[in-house]
KOLFIVEX-353170 format. One record per residue: x, y, z of N, C-alpha, C, CB in turn; residue in one letter. Coordinates in steps of 0.1 Angstrom, whole numbers, plus 5000, padded with zeros to 4 digits. Glycine has a CB too. Example, Ala and Ser with C-alpha at 12.3 -4.5 7.8 and 13.67 -1.06 7.14 Angstrom:
REM KOLFIVEX-353170
513249435078512349555078513249675078511349555090a512849785071513749895071512950005079514149945057s
This chain:
REM KOLFIVEX-353170
248822870891247922930882246923010890247322840873m246423130885245423200891244123130889245323350886t243023180897241723130895241223160881240823190905i241523270876241123310862241723220852241423460859k243023190853243723090844243122950845245223090848q242822910857242222780859240922770853242122740874k240122880854238722880848238822870833237923000852t239722950828239822950813240422810809240723060808k241322750816241922620813240722520813243022590823g239922520824238922420826237922430814238222440839a237522550811236522570799237122520786236122720798i238422560783239022520771239222360770240422580770l239622300781239722150782238322090779240322110795i237322150786236022090785235422100771235022170794s235722210764235222220750235922120741235422370745v237322120742238022030734237621880736239622040736i237621840748237221700752235821670747237421680767v234921770749233521750746233421730730232721870750f234121810723234021800708234521660704234821910702v235621620710236221490707235321370710237621480713l234821380722233921270727232621270719233521290741i232121390715230921390707231121330693230521540705t232321350687232721300674232721140675234121350670i233421100686233520960689232120890691234420930701f231220970697229920920701229120900688229221020710y229121000679228320980667229020890657228121120661f230320870658231020780649230820630654232620810648a230220610665229920480670231120410677229420400658g232120490680233320430686233120360700234520530687i232120430707231820370720230820260720231320480729f230320220709229220130707229520000714228920100693n230619940711231019810716231019810731232319760711f231719900737231819900752230419940758232920000756l229720020752228320060757227419940756227720180749e227619860746226719740745227119650757226919660731y228419640760228819550770228319590784230319530770k228419730786227919780798226419770800228219940799s225719780788224219750788223919610791223719790775y224719520785224519380788224619340803225519290780d225619410809225819390823224619440831227019470828l224019550827222819600834221619490832222319730828r221519440820220419350818220619220827220419300803v221819170827222019050835221919070849223418990832k222419190854222419220868220919240874223319340871t220219310865218819350870217719270865218519500866l218019160857217019070852216119000863217618960843a216818980874216218910886215118990892217218870896s215119120889214119210895212819220886214719350897n212919150874211719160865210819040867212219170851t209619060861208618950862208118920848207518990871k208018790845207518750832206018750832208018610829t205418770820204018780818203318650820203618840804h202218640827201618510830200918450818200618530841d200618520808199918470796200718400786199118590790d202018380789203018320779203418190784204218420776i203318080775203817950778204817920767202717850779i205917860771207017820762207117670762208417890765v207017610751207217460749208517440741205917390741l209417360746210717340740210917190736211817380750l211317170724211817030721213217020726211717000705i213316980738214716970745215216820744214617020760n216316800751216916680750216016560757218316690757q215316610768214416520774213316470764213716580786d212816560757211816530746212416440736211316660740s213516470731214216380721214316240726215516430716i214916230739215116100745213816020747215816110758d212816090752211516030754210815980741210516130761w211016060730210416020717211015900712210616140706a212315880714213015760709212615640717214615780710v212515660730212215550739210815510739212615590753r209915600739208515570740207715560727207815670749e208115640717207415650705208215590693207015790702r209515560695210315510684210615620674209715390677g210515750677210715850668212215890667209915970671w212815890655214015960654213816110650214915890642g214916180647214716310643214916330628215816400651w214016400621213016480625211816390630212616580614p211016450639209816380643208716380632209316450656w207816290633206616300624205816420628205716160625p205216480618204416600621203116570628204116670608r202816440629201716400637201916440652201516250637a203116460656203516500670203016650672205016480672a203316730662202816870663201316880662203416960652y200716790654199316780654198716750667198816680643a199316660674198816630688198916750697199616510694e200016830696200116950704199017050701201517010702i198817070688197717170684196417120689197717190669l196116990688194816940693194716970707194616780691d195716950715195716980730195517130732197016930737y196217210724196017360726194617400724197017430717m194017340713192617370710191717330721192117310698k191917210727191217160738191317250750191617020741l192517300752192717380764192217530762194117390767g192017570749191517710747192717810747190517740758g193817770741195017860740194617970730196317780735a195218090732194918200723195618190710195318340730k196818130710197618120698198718010701198318250695s199217950690200317860690201217900679199917710689a202417950683203418000673204617890673204018140677a204917860660206017770658207217850654205717650648f208317830662209617890658210417790651210417950671d209817720642210417620634209817630619210117470640v210617620609210117630595210117490590211117720587i208817450586208617320580208817340565207317260584f210017360561210317390547210417270537211517470546s210417160543210517030534209316940539211916950536e208916860529207816760531208316670542207416680518s207316610550207616520560208316390554206416480568s209216340561209916220556209016100559211216200564i207916120566206916020570205816010559206316040584y205816090549204916080538203916190539204215950539g203116210528202216320527201016310537201716320513s200716190541199616180551200016250564199316040553e201316250567201816310579201616460578203316280581d201916520567201716660565200216690565202316710552d199416610559198016620559197316630573197316510552d197816540582197416540596197716660603198016420603l198916710601199416840607198616950602200916860605f198316950589197517060583196117060588197517050568s195516950590194116940594194016990609193616800593r194916950617195017000631195117150632196116930639s196017200623196217350623194917420618197417380613s194317370608193017430604192017420614192517370591l191917310621190917280632191117380643191017140637n192417400648192617490658192417640653194017480662f192917680642192617810636193317920642191117830638g194317890650195117990656196617960657194618030670k197117920645198417870644199317970637198517730638v200418000642201418090635202518000629202018200644v202618000616203717940609204718050606203317870597q205918020602207018110602207518130587208118070611t208118250585208918280573210118340577208118380564v211218320570212618370573213118430560213618260579m213618550562214318620550215818600550214018780551l216318560539217718530538218218530524217918400544s219418560521219918550508220518410505221018650505s220518320515221218190514220218080513222018160526r219118090521218117970521216818010515218017920535t216518140512215218170507214918120493215018330507g213618110490213218050477212318160469212417920479r211618240476210618340470211318480470209318340478y211318530458211718680457210618770460212318710444e209318720459208218800462207218730471207418840449q206318810477205318750485204318670476204518850494w204118540479203218460470201818520468203018330475p201418540456200118610454198918530460199818620438q199018400460197918320465197918300480197918190458n198918370487199018360502198218470508200418360506l196918440512196018540518196118530533194618520513q197118580539197218580553197318720559198618500558k196918750571196918880577198318950576196518880591p198319070572199519160571199119290578200019180557l200219360583200019490589199619590578201219530596f198619680581198319800573199019910580196719830572n199919980573200820080578200120220576202220070571l200220300587199720440585200720530592198420460591h201120640584202120730589203520690588201820760603g203820590580205120540579205920590566205120390579f205220680560205720730547207220790547204820840541e207520850558208820920559209920830564208721040568n209520710570210520630576210520490570210220620591v209620460561209520320556210820280549208420300547i211520370543212720340536213820300546213220450528e213820360558214820320568214420180573214920420581e213120150575212720010579213119910569211220010581f213019940556213419850546214819810545212919890533e215719910550217119880549217619760557217820010554k216819720566217219600575217419480566216119570586l216519460556216519340548217019360535215219270548n217819470532218419490520219919430520218419650517r220119340512221419290510222119250523222219390503d221419200533222019170546223119070546221019130556i223118980535224118880535224718880521223518740538q224818990514225519000502224818940490226818930503g223518920490222818870478221318910479222918720478g220618870469219118900468218418830479218518860454q217618920487216918870498215718790493216618970507i215518670498214418580495213718530508214918460486k212518480505211818440517211718280517210318500517a211918230528211718080531210518060538212918020538l209517990531208217960538208117810541207118000528f207117770549206817630551206317570537205717610563p206217440537205617380525204217430523205717230526i203717410510202417470507201317440517202117430493e201117300519200017260527200017310541199917110527i201217330547201317370560201217530561202717330566i201817590551201717730549200217780549202517780536k199417710540198117750538197217710550197617680526n197617620558196817580570196917680582197117440574s198017760581198217850592197217960592199617910592a196918020604196018130604196818260600195318150618s198018260603198918370600200318330598198718480611i201118410591202518380589203318490597203018380574i204218440606205018540614206418530609204918510629g207118650609208518650605209418630616208818780598d210418550615211418520625212818570623211418380628i212818650612214118710609214618810619214118780595t215818800623216318890634217618950629216518820648g217919070634219219140631219919180643219019260622w221119120646221819150658222519290656222919050661p222919340668223719470668225119440662223919530682d225919540661227219530654228119420661228019670653s227919390673228719290680228119150680228919330694d227119140671226419010668225618960680227418910665q225119050688224219020700222919080697224819070713i221818990700220519030697219919110709219618910694f219719240708219119320719217819370714220119430723r217519360702216319420697215419330688216619550688r214319360686213419280677212519370669212619180685a211819310659210919390650209519350652211319370636n208619450653207219420653206819360640206319550657l207419420629207219360616208419380607206019430609f208419310596209519320586208919350572210319200585t209619440565209119480551209719390541209319630548v208919320533209419230522208419240510209519080527f208919280499208119300487206919390490207519160482d207219500498206219590500205219550511205519620488g205319430516204419380526205019390540204019230523k204219440549204619450563204219310570203819570570a205219220571204919090577205119100592205918990570i204019060600204119070615205218970619202719030622p205919010630206818920636206118810644207819000646g206818710649206118600656205318650668207218500661l205818750675205118800686203818870682205918890695a203918960672202819030667201718940661203219140656a202218840654201318740648200518670658202018640640a201118640670200318580681199318660686201218540692s199518790686198418890691197318900681199119030694l197718900668196718910657195818780658197318930643i196418670661195618550662194518560673196518430665n194818650683193918670694192818780691194718710707d192918830679191818920675192319060674190718910684g193519090677194019230675194019270661195419240681n193719390658193519440644194919450638192719570643n194919470625196319480618196519630614196319390606t195919730619196219870616197219920627194819960616n198319970622199320030631199720160625200519930633i200020250634200420390631201820420636199420490635s202520510629203820550634203820700639204920530622y204120720651204220860656205720900655203620860670n205920980644207321010642207921100653207421090628e207121190658207621270669208121200681206621380673k207321100685207621020697208520900694206320980704k208620870680209220750675208720630682210720760677r207420610680206820490686205820440676206020520701v205520310676204420250668203220240677204820110662i202120280672200820280680199920170674200120410681e199620070683198819960678197619940688199619830677w196520010685195420010695195920070708194919860697g195720000719196220060731197620030735195320010742d198319970726199719930728200720030721200019780723k201720060729202720150724204020070723202920280733i204720080711205920000709207020100704205719890698i207920140713209020230709210020160700209720280721p210520240690211420180680212520270678210620160668v213620220672214720300668214520340653216120230670d215520410647215220460633215020350623216320540629k215520230626215320120617214120030621216520030618n213220080630212020010634212219890643211419960621g213319890650213619780660213319830674215019730658r212819740682212519770696213519710705211019720700s213919790715215019740724214219650734215719860732i214619520736213919430744214319440759214119300739l213419420768213819410782213719260786212819490790k214819200785215019060788214719030803216319010785f213918930805213518900819214418800826212118850819k215418750819216318650825216418540815215818600838g216918430820217018310812215718250808217818200819s215618170798214318120793213618030804214518030781i214517990814213917910825213017990833215117860834e213118120833212218210841210818200836212718350840k210618150823209218130819208717990822209118140803y209517910830209117780834208717700822208017780844n209517680812209117610799208917470802210217630789p207917420794207717270794208417200782206117240794y208817080784209317000774208016960765210016880779g208216950752207116920743206516780747207616920729v207516690751207016560755206116560767208216470759h206116660776205316660787203816680783205716760796e203616760772202316790766201816660760202416900755v202716590752202316460745201916360756203516410735l202716350767202416250777201016290783203516250787i200816410786199516450792198316430784199616600796s198516450771197416430761197116280761197816480747k198116190760197816050760197216000772199115970757e197616050784197116010797195616050798197916080809a195316180793194016230794193016140785193916370789l193516100773192716010765192515870770193316010751e193615820777193515690783192915680796194915630784n192615800802192015800816193015770826190915710817g194315800824195315760833196015890839196315670827t195416010838196116130842196416130857195216240839s195616060865195916060879197216000882194815980887d197715900874198915840876200215930874199015710867k199916040866201016130864201316220875200816200852l200216250884200416330895200616470890201516280904g201716540896202016680893202616690879203016730903m203016580873203516580860202516600849204316460857a201216590853200116600843199916750841198816530848f199816780828199516920824198016920819200516970814l197116960827195716960822195517070811194717000835p194617040802194517130790194117270794193417070781p193317280806192917420810194117500814191917410821q195317440816196517530819196817620808197717440822d196417580796196717650784195617750780197017560772f194617760788193517850785193918000785192317830795y193618070774194018210773195518240772193418270785g196218140768197718160768198218170754198418040775k199318240752200118250740201118150741200618390737y201218050732202117940733203117950722201317800732v204417930726205517930716206117790716206618040720f206317730704207017600704208417620696206117500696i209517580703210817600697211717490700211417740702g212917500695214017400696215017430707214717370683l215417340715216417360725217117240729215817430737y217717160720218417040722219717040715217516920718a220716980721222016970713221916920699223016880721p222516990690222316960676221117020670222316820674g220117060677219017130671218917270675217817050675l219917320682219817450688219517560678221117490695f218417640681218217760675218617870685216617780671d219817900684220517980695220718120691221917910699i220418220700220618360698221518410709219318430697a222618480705223518540715222818670720224918560710h222318670733221618790738222418840750220218750741t222018950755222619000768222518910779221919130772p221518810779221418710790222618610789220018640789i222918570777224018470775224118420761223718360784g225018340757225318300744224418180740226918270742s223818120750223018000747221518020750223517880756l221018130745219618170747218918120735219418320748y217718040737217017990726216518100717215817900731p216518090704216018190695214618220697216218150680g213818120700212318150704212218250715211618010708a213218250724213218340735213118480731214318320744g213718520720213718660716212218700712214618690703v211518620705210118640702209218640714209618540692h209518550723208818540736209018670744209318430745v210218720744210518850751209818970745212018880752t209818960731209019070724207619070728209119040708m206918960728205518950732205318990746205018810730l206218950755206218980769206219130771207318910776d207219200763207319350764206119420759208619400756n205419360748204219420743203119420753203719360730i202919300759201919280768202119360781201819130772l203319360786203719430798203919580796204919370805s204119620783204419750780205719800788203219840783q206719730787207919770795209219760786208119670807d209019800773210219810765211319900770209819850751f212519880766213619980770213620090760215019910770i213720210764213720330755215120390756212620430759r215720430745217020500746216720650749217920490732q217520700758217320840762217620930749218320870774t216921040748217121120736218621170735216221250738p219021190723220421220720220821350727220621230704v219921450726220321580732220521570747219221680729f219821480754220021460768221321390770218921370774i221621300762222921230763224121320762223021120752n224021410751225021510749225221600761224721580736i224121660766224221750777224821670790222721810780l224421550791225021470803226521450802224321330803y226921420790228421410787229121540790228721350773v228521650785229221780787229221820802228421890779f228221780809228221820824229221740831226821780830a229421610828230421530834231821580831230321380829v232021620818233421670814233721800821233421700799i232721890822233022010829233321990843231822110827m232521910850232721880864234021830867231621790870l234521730859235821670861236921760859236021550852v236821840848237821940845238022050856237522010832s236922100861237022200872237622140885235722270874f237122020888237621950901239121930899236921810903i239621880888241021850886241921970886241221780872t241422080880242322190880242222280893241922280868l241122270900240922360911241322300924239522420912f241522170924241922100937243422080937241221970939s244022110948245522100949245921970957246022230957n244921890960245221770968244821650959244421760981r245921570957245621450948244621360954246921370947i244621320967243521240972242121290969243721220987p241921420970240621480968240121460953240621640971v241121480944240921460930240521310927242121490922i241321220932241021080929239721030936242220990934i239421080948238121050954236921110946238121110969l237121230942236021300934235821220921236321450931s236921180914236821110902236120970904238121090895l236520900915235820780919234420790921236420720931t233920900929232620920931231820950918232421040940v232421030909231821060896231620930888232521160888i232620850887232520720880231420630886233920650880i231420630899230420540906229020600903230620530921a228920730903227620800900227120770886227820960902g228120780876227720750862227220610861228920770852i227920510867227520370866226120350873228520290872i226020410885224720400892223620460885224920460906s223820580879222720630871222320550859223020770866l223220480853223020390842222120280846224320340835g222420220857221620110863220320150868222420040875f220220270874218920320879218020350867219120460888a218520410857217720440845217120310838218620520835a217920210839217420080833216220030841218519980833y216320050854215220010862213920080859215520030877n214020200852212920270848212720260833213020420853f213320150828213120120813213820220804211620120810n214920280808215620370799217120320798215620510803y217620340786219020310783219720450783219220230769w220420470794221220590796222620550794220920660810l223420620785224720580782225720580794225320670772p226520490795227520490806228920510800227520350813i229220460789230620460783231020600779230620360771t230220670772230620800767230820900778229520860758a230020910789230321000800231620950808229121010809p231720820809232920770816234120810809232820620817l234220790795235420830788235520970787235420770773f234421050787234521190787235221240800233221260785g234721180811235221220824236721180826234521160835g237021060821238421020822239321100813238520870819l238921120801239721200792239921340796239121200778l238821400802239021540808239921540820237621600812s239921430828240821420839242221410834240521310847f242521320824243921310819244321440812243921190809l243421500805243821620798244121730808242621680788t243321740818243621840828244921820836242421840839a245221690838246421660845247621700836246521510848v247521670823248621700813248721850812248321640799l247621920812247622070812248322130824246122120812f248022070836248822120847250322090846248322050859n250621970840252021930839252722030829252121780833y252022070819252622160810252822300815251822170797a251822350823251822480828252722500841250422520831v252622400850253322410862254322300864252322420874e255622330865256622230867256422140879258022290867g255722200889255622120902254622010900255122220913s253822010889252821910887253421780881251721960877q254721790877255421670872255521570884256921710868k255621610896255721520907254321450908256121580920r253221520906251921470907251721360896250921580904f252121380884252021290874252821160876252321340861i254021180881254821070884254320980895256121120887k253821050905253220980917252020910913253021070928s251120970905249820920902249920790893248921020895a250820800883250820690874251720580879251420730860f252720610887253620500891252920410901254920560897s251820460907251120380917250320260911250320460926q249920280899249120180893249520120880247820230891y250720150875251320090863252219980867252020200855l251819860864252719740869253819720858251819610870s255019700862256119680852255919560844257419660859p255119460848254819340841254019360829254219240850l253119460829252219490818252419620811250819480823v253519690815253719830810253819830795254919890816i254419730788254619730774253219730768255419600770e252319640773251019630766250219760769250219510771q250419820781249619940784250120050775249819970798l251420060773251920170765251420160750253520170765v251320030745250820000732249320030731251119860727a248620010742247120020742246720080756246419890740n246720220758246320270770244920240775246520410769p244120200766242720160771242720050780241820130758n243819970781243919860790244119900804244919770786l244520030807244920080820243720060829245320230819l244020000841243019980850243520010864242519830850n242820100871243220140884243220040895242520250888l242519930893242319820902242219690895241219840911g241819580902241619450896240319450889241619340906g240219360879239019330872238619180873239119370857e237319160874236819020876236518960861235419020885t237218860858237018800845237418650845237918870834k236918580835237318440834238718420829236318380825e239518340835240818310830241118160831241918380837i242118120824242617980826244017980833242617910812s244117910843245217920853246117790852244717950867i247417820852248417710851249317710863249217730838f249517600870250417580880251417460877249717560894f252717480878253617360876254617360887254317360862s255117240889256117220899257017100895255517200913d258217100898259116990894259016880905260617040893i258816760901258716650910260116620916258116520902q260116610929261416580937262416680936261916450932g262016810935263116910933264016930945262417040930f263416900957264316910969265416810968263416880982t265216690964266316600962267216640951265716460959a266816700941267616750930268516860935266816800918i267916950943268717060950269817010959267817160958s269416900966270416840975271616790967269716730983e271416740956272516690948273516800944271916620935k273016920942273817030938274217120949273217110926f274217070961274417160973275817220973274217080986k276817140966278117190966278417270953279117080967d277417280944277617350931276317430928277917250920d276017530936274717610933274617670920274617720943p275817700914275817760900275217670890277117800896r275617540892275117440883273517420884275817300886k273017430897271617420900270917540893271417420916l271617660894271017780888270917760873271817900891t271917710867271917690853270817590849273317630848e270617490857269617380854268217450855269717260864l267917520865266617570867266317680857266417630881i267317760853267117860843266817800830268217960842n267517690826267317620814265817570813268217500813c265417510824264117450825263017570824263917370839y263217670832262217780832262117850819262617880843l263317860812263317930799262417850788264717940793t262617720788261817630780260317650783262317480782m260017630795258617640799258017780796258417600814m258717890800258218020798258018060784259218120804t259118020775258918050761257717990755260118010753d257417870759256217800754254917870758256317650758t254917910770253717980775253518110769253817990790i254618190768254518330763254218320747255818400766l254718220741254418210726253018190723255218100720d252318130733250818110731249918230735250417980740s250618340740249818450745249518450760248618460738g250118350767249918340782250718450789250318210787g250318470802250918560810251618490822250018670815t252918520824253618460835253318550847255218450833i252718490857252418560869253618570878251318490876d254218460881255318460890256118330889254918480904k257318330894258118200897258218190912259518210890y258018070916258218040931259117920931256818000938i260517960932261517860931261417790917261317750942g261217660917261017590905259617590899261517450907d258717640906257317640902257017760893256417640914a256117740884255617850875254117860877255917810859i253718000877252318030878252018120866252018090891v251018080858250718160846249218160844251318100834a248718230835247318240831247118290817246518320841f245918270812245518320799244218400800245418210789w244118490790242818580789242918700798241518500793n244218740802244418870808245918900806243918870824a246219030804245319140803244519150790246019270805p245019070780244319080767243318960766245319080755l242218990760241118880759241618780749239718940755d241418650753241718540744240518440745243118470749t239818430733238618350734238818210737237918360720e239918150732240218010733241217990744240717950720d241118060756242118060766242217920772241818160777h241117850774241217710780241917620771239817660784a241617630758242317540748243817570747241617560733a244117690749245617730748246217670761245817880747k245617680772246217630784246417480784245317660796a245517400778245717260777246717230766244417180773v246717300755247617270744249117300749247217360732k249317420756250617450761251117350771250617590767v250217300780250617200790251117080783249417170799s250417030773250816910766252116930759249716870757l252317050753253517080746254717090756253417220738e254417140768255517150778256017010782255117230790c255016920784255316790788256116720776254016710791c255716740764256416670753257816730751255516690740k258016860753259316920751260216870762259217080751i259616870775260416820786260916680784259716830798l259916600779260216460776261416440766259016380771e261416530756262416530745263716570750262016610734d263716650762265016710766265616620778264716860772m265016510781265516430791267016390789264716310793q267316350777268716310774269616420777268816260760d269216550772270116660775270316690790269516780768f269216680798269316700812270216590818267916700818f270216470814270916360819272416380816270316230814e272716420804274016430800274716560806274216440786k273916670807274416800811274516810826273616910805r273416760833273316780847273216650855272216870850f273116540848273016420855271716390863274216410866g270616460858269316440864268316430853269016560874v267116390858265916400849264916490855265416260845q264216570847263216660853261816610849263516800848l260916600858259516560856258716670862259216420861i257816730855257016840861255516790862257116960852t254916840872253516820874252716950871253116770889r251616940864250817060861249417050864250917080846i248817160870247417170873246817290866247317170888g245617270860244917370853243517390858244917330838l243117510858241617540861241217660853241417560877n239917670851239317790844238117840852238917750829t238117970854237018020862237218170864236817950875g236318230872236318370875237418400886234918420879i238118500883239218540893239318700891240618470890a239918760901240318900901241718910895240218960915v241818990884243119000878243419150877243218940863v244619190882245019330881246319360888243919420886g246619480889247819530896247519530911248219670891n248319440918248119430932249419430939247419290936m249519480951250719490959250719600969251919500949g251819650972251919760981251819900974253319750989s251820010981251720140976252820180967251520240987s254020110969255220140961255520040951256320150970k255019920952255419810943254119720940256519720950r253819720927252719640922253219520914251819730914f252319430912252619310904251319280897253219190911s251319250884250119200877249819060881250319210862y248919030888248618900894247118870894249318890907t246818760900245418710901245118660915245118600890m243818670918243418620932242018560930243318740942l241718460938240418400938240518250941239818410925g239318190944239218050947239617970935237918020952d239418010923239717940911241217920910239218010898t242018020915243418020914243917910924244018160917v243317910936243717810946243417670941242917840959n242317650934241917520929243017470919240617530922l243517550910244517520901245717470908244817630892a246117540919247317500926247117370933247717610937a245917340938245617220945245617100935244317230953r245217130923245117020912246616980909244317070899l247417080908248917040906249416950916249817170905e249016980929249516890940248816760940249316960953s247516760935246716630935247316530926245316660931l248116570916248816480907249616380915249716550897n250316420926251016330934250316210938251616400946k249016220943248316110948247816020937247116170956q247516070925247015990915248115930905246116060907f249315980908250515940900250416000885250515780900g249816110884249716170871250616300870248216210868t250716350858251616470856250816590851252716440847y249616570846248816680841247416660845248916690825l246816750851245416740856244716870854245416700871m243516870850242716990848241316970853242617030834c240617080856239217080860238317050849238817200867s237117010852236116980842235817110834234816930849d235817220841235517350833236517370822235517470843e237817350826238817370816238717270805240217360823t238517150808238417040797237217070788238316900804f236117110793235017130785235117250776233817140794v235617360782235817480774236917460763236217590783q238017390767239017360757238517290745240117280764a237617200747237017120736236017190728236417000741n235517310733234617390725235417460713233917500733k236617490716237417550705238517470700237917690709t238817350706239817260701239317120702241117280710g240317030700239916890701241016820710239816830687c240716790722241616740731241116600737241916840743f242116510738241716380744242116380758242516260736a241516290766241816270780240816180786241716410787g241116150799240116060806239716130819240815930810r238416100822237916160835238616080846236316140835k239316160855240116100864239416070878241416180866l238716170883238116160896237116260899239216160906a236316240909235516340915236116360929234016300916l236816480930237616490941237416630949239116480937a237516630961237516760969238916780974236516750981a239516890968241016910971241116960986241617020961v242316960990242517001004242017141006244016991007a241317161017240817291020239417321015241717391016g238917231006237617251000236617141003237917260984k235417181006234417071009233617030996233417131018k233617120986232917090974233817010964232417220967e233216890959234016810951233916860936233516670952a235016840929235016880914235516760906235917010912v235016760893235416660884236716700878234316640872t237716610877239016640872239416540861240116640884v240216590852240516510840242016500838240016570827w242516400831243816390828243916410812244416260832e244316530807244416540793245716460788244616700789p245716420776246716340770246816360755246616200773m248016340749248016350735247116260728249516330730p246716290716245716200709246316070707245316250695q247616060703248215930700248315840713249615940694e248515910724248615830737247215780741249115920749t246215870738244815830741244415710733243915950738f244815710720244515600711245215470715244915640696a246415480720247115370724246615300737248615400725q246015390745245515340758244115320759245915440768k243415310747242015290746241515180755241515260732q242115060754241614950761241814970777242414830757d242915030781243215060794242115160800244615110795t241815260792240915370796239515320797241015480786i239115230788237815180789237615090802237415090776k238515010806238514940818238515030830239714830818i239415130829239615230840238215300842240715330836f237615350831236315420832235215330839235815470818d235215210835234215120842234515100857234214970835t235815080860236215060874236015190882237715020874a236315310876236115430883234615450886236615550874r233715430876232315440879231915360890231515410867n232315230890232015140901232515190915232515000899l233715250915234315300927233415410933235615350924f233015500924232215620929230815580932232215730919y230415460928229015410932229215330945228415320921e230415330951230715260963230715110961229815300975a230915060949231014910946232514880945230214870932k233114880957234614870958234914730954235114910973f234214630959234514490956234514460941233514400963q233614520933233614500919234714580912232314540914e235014700918236014780911237414740913235914930916a237714670925239114630928239714540918239014560941l239114440914239814350904240114420891239014220902p239314510887239514580874240814670876238314670870l240814740887242014830890243214750892241714910903f243114630898244314540900244814490886244014420910e243914470877244314430864245214530857243114410855k245014660860245714770854246814830862244714870851l247014790875247814870884249214870880247614820897q249714760874251114760870251514850858251514620867n250514890851250814970839250215110840250314900826e249315130850248615260851248615310865247115240846d249215420868249415470882248115510888250415590881r247215580881245915610888245115480891245115690878p245215370884244615250887245215190900244715150876s246515200901247215150913246715230925248615170912a246615360924246115440934244715400938246115590931f243815380929242415340931242315210937241715350919y243215110933243214980939243514990954244214890932a244415070958244815090972243615150979246015180974e242915250973241815310980240615210981241515440973q240415140970239315040971239514940982239114960958a240714890984241014800995240714861008242514750995r241114991010240815061022239315071025241515201022y238515111015237115131017236315001018236615221007f236914891013236314761016236414731031237014651007i237514771037237714741051237114851060239214731054e236914971054236315081062235215141054237415181065n234115071052233115131043232415261048232015021041p232515281060231815391067232515521063231715381082g233715521058234515641056234215701042236015611057g233415631034233215681020232115801019232715571010w232515911013231616021012231016040998232416141015k231315950989230815970975231716040966229516040975g232916080971233816140963235216130970233516300960y236316150963237616140969237916260976238716100958w238416250988238716370997240216370998237916361010e240916470992242316490994242616551007242916570982a243516481015243816531028245016621028244116421038k245916611018247116691017247016791006248216601014k247716911008247817010998248816970987248217141004k
């Protein structure tokens, strides 16, 4: 092609691709991937941020629950006298505000006097934020109570946008929106009512929060705003439609069209150094009894709370007020309000770059890629340029976040890639010689193992490996060398045997959505959660392993009659982060995995030999599997596999019926195992010996206990496997 033809072609491609990407952009097609790329920025750069010093978080965590049972005899729910004590301590310390991310919507089970005590402390402190939540499921009030005279925002300049703000709480759950308040006496004792209702993005992740929520024509402050009003901030706020910001005194709160602010998360809630509520109760009791010196550093003097905004929330198993945020899926709900207040005080909200800038940015990328692809005659130059552009887009996205801006990554990336592919196809159509380019370019990174899935869904195409969590499966036939020796004069029979076995195992794995990585003789290597995402990948790995063991057991008669042998397989499972992708030489790729987690799965398969087991998995696999399934098993060991210094907890999964049948054995085993790892070998030995004739792991431990009784200096606190 001539330069003029290439120029026209590049412009035509740029316009077509730009129009298509723009349509996708406004249709929200990129939202999901853009959200994920944004979450990556948040998690990656959170360590560079600083939390505000004036915020203190108090959590009712598991330590608090355990302490309350042990020291105060409190079950759950706690008596409200506990919260009264906290408020008394906050008043003593001079806190600016105390906000509860808990709705006391029912009377205390400890009687009306308990509610009275809480109410008196609240009135005495005078700076308590109680909560209201809007919902179609749990709300009771369709209107704001007329007798509830609490501070509300006075809105100025919201006339043109208030309808958009109100859309958030319209029919959000398919019914009439109602408000859920605390009981009357607690509601009336609060200095202000703060709204805790939140609306996640379309992927159900909370990235934004509201300064206020409109209900029954009332602008109810959020928990963060209510805390500031408690500190004397006025209730007049204005909307600057041109800048799309809410102006509140000297504070500027940028918002989207629905009135939500994009939060700049500072990291996990631990970054705020939260205290357990029980630590406050202990400190108050010690101060009153004159024993604070005995607590040492554990004592929290009341002056520590002077001038602080205090949030009280839940963070214990079974009580979780959990919000899925960019930081993680187990982020306490109170943390969203804490982050909102932090952003207001620090004035470091994230702002979305203006739409017109995003559109110009996408067009510039598309034009650049189109011209480079059409005007360069060297494939390496094109690939290098595309790589630099992709790296630049990602780097700009991260750099913009550092300056509190959300600059899109996904739209320009897709624009660049689509313009590249379109330009390549354009060359292919115009010049026959470009066919060789297409064939060479695509054959280098399309793996035959995943070609079907990639043809069905081209978005899965990945030029290199990707880092993701997978569940890994390694299996090996016990004593296969001896079996092979038996068929040394009849290799075809051996081939028939191994093919029969591999077919059964493979079909079971593939039917569950697993991916076969490779066969190594009689060994099978497989994994789940790649290339397609599978939420319950750990559960599937355990389930399939148990099914394989059961099917193999049922086929023993067949193998005995047909081949004169019995096949027993050992399986090792692990779940963790690995690199998964097309790997290999420049001419031959294989869709496979790499990483330390992969090696651990292989070592666990081998570790079965020492313990006399046939199925072993890591603690990570077992725990994750039981989040989405229900699997039985026993904790087998704390072991450092060959080649590793760090010990890991390993489990032996088993069918529910087997687990039930072996309950007595497992209870004794668990006791003996715990004694063993406490180096109490003399006490553990008789328990293991009691089981050794019926339980192979017990026989193994009995042998090891005898050894360490004679050689006590060799114990490291975990079992160290010497063999692979």
